[in-house]
N, C-alpha and C positions, 0 to 999 in steps of 0.2 A: 929244657933244652936251651943251650947257649947259642943265640943267633947273632951275637955281637960281631963275629967275624964272617958271617954268612949273609949273602944277599937273599932277602925274602923273595920267594918265587912269585912271579906275576901269574894272574889267574889263567890267562891263555896258555902259558907254559905248563901250569899245573894240570890243565885239561889234557894236554898232549902227553905228559909224563905219567899221569895216573894209570896204574896197572893193577891187576889183581895178583898180589904177591902171596905166595903160599908158605914161605920159610922165613922165620923171624928169630931175632936174638932173644933167647929166653932169659938173659940176665939183664935186659934193658927194661926199665919202667918209665912210662910217661908220668910226669908229675900231675898232681891234682890241678895245678894251674893250667897246664896244657890241655888236660881233658876238659876243663871248664871253658877254655877258649874255643875248643871244637864245638862244645854244646851251645855256647852263647851264639855262635854262628848258625848252628843247626836250627835254633828257634827263630831265626830271621827268615826261614824258608816260608814261602807262601802257602796258605791253606784257604780253601773256599770259605767265604763268609768270615774269614779270620777266626775259625773255630779252634785252631791250634790243637788238632786232635792227635798229633804224634805224642808218644811217650817213649823215653829212652832209658832202658834198663842197663846200667853199667854193672857187669858181673866181675867182681874182684875175688870172691871166695873160690879157692882152688878146687875144693870138692865139687862145688856146683858147676864150675867150668868143666871138670872131668865128666860129670854126668851129662852135660850138654854135648860134649865131644862124643860120648858113646851114642847119643841120639842123633848124631850128625855124621854118620858113616866113618867115625873115628878119624876125622880130619884134624891133623896135628896142629894147624894154626889156631884152633880154638883155645888150646892151652898154652901154646908157645908164644903167641903175640902178646904184647904188653896189655892191650885193652880189648875187651869183648863188649860190644854194644848190641843188645837185642832191640831192634827198632820195631816198636809196637804202635798201635793206635787204639784210641777209645772210640768205638763206633757210635757211642751215645753222647759224645762230647757236645753235640749240637743242642741237647736238651738240659744240660747241666749248668744252670745259671748263665744262659747265653748273654745276658746283659754285661757280664764282665769282659767279654771280648771287644766291646765297644765303649768301655767306661771312659776313655779319654777323648772320645769324639763329641762334637757338638750335639746338643739334645735332639735337634731335628734329624740328625743322622742316626742316633740311637733309636729314635721312635720309628724310623723307617726300617733299619737293618735287623733289629732284634726280632720283630715279628716275622720277617722274611725267612729267618733261619728255621723256625718251626714249620712254616708253610712248606719249605722246600724239602725237609727231611722226614717229616711226620709220616709214618706208615709206609716208608719207602726203604725197606731193608737192603735191597740190592744197591741203591744209591748210597746208603750209609756205608756199606762195605767197599764199594768202588772208591768212595771219597777217602776212606781210611788207607787203602792201598796206594792211591795217588799221593797222599800226603807223606806216607812212608818213603816212597820212591824219591820224591823231590828232596826231602830232608836227608836221605842217605847220600845223595850226590853232593849236597852241601858238606856233609861230614867228611866224605872222602877227599874232596878238593881242598878243604881246610887242612886236613891231615897232610896232604901232599905239599901244600904251601908252607907248612911248618917243618917240612923235611922228613916226614914219615910216610910209610906205605900202608896200604889197606887192602881188604878183600871183602867184597859183598858176597853173601852166601845164602843160597836157598836149599842146599843139600842137607836137609835135616827133617826129622819127623816133627811136624808142628804140634801134634797132640802131646807127644812125649815132652818136648821142650816146654809147652804150656804148663804141664803138670809140674815139671821141675821148678819153674820160676813162679808157680802159683798165680798164673795169669787170670785176671778177673774175667768173668763170663762175658762181659760186654766189650772185651778187648780182642784184638787179633795181633798176630805176629806178621810183620811185613817181610823182614829179612834179618839176618845177622850180619854184623860188620866187625872185623878185627882190624886193629890199628897197632902198628909197632915199627921197629927198626928192622929192615930187611937184612938177611944174611945171604940171600940168593936173589938175583933179579927175576922178574917174571919171564916166562918164555917169550920168544918173539911173537909179535901179533900174528894170529892165524890167517889173517887176510880180510881186509875191509872191502865191502861191496862198493862199487862205483856209485856216485851220487845218482846217476841216471836210473839205477835200480831201486832206489829208496826214496827219491824225491818226485812228487807228483805235483803238477801245476794246475790249479783251479779245480779239476775234478778227475776222477778215474774214468778211463775209457769204457 
């Protein structure tokens, strides 16, 4: 994408303008450089204990995308958008050479943090799953805001059969799928916002009554 004559969008404006777009230009392709820029930002997303448990599957193969579309209520954006990202997580990332997550830290920090990782996640399957979902969600927002800042639109998707998609993409047994995200150039804007709740309905101070 040539941004030489375009002002790069500020983050706060990207948050306001990010919408879930359903209709995309089927002839437009993001470059590998643009996809890498999105992913390089995604991996800056925070994860607990820095375990970096997200995994980003970029689906380019048209046949695979058509199969995923069939497993996702035939939603057209899966095949029409430029890029499809299956945001996954490795639920066992915490036990796979955890020392590498702190390899650049001082030794005293490594000696403290690496054992804590195992202590926190060992034999706690629900915590492992919850952590994976949290990481996927945080990274997904980074992906969508980066896409918007680059001038593209996106759509987060949960309307799919996770077991069918897992089989299509050969998902490892110790991984889960958080959500799908499509990114591309919109040909129709999103519908007007359905209605945002007032802050006094969603913000609680100090504790619930």
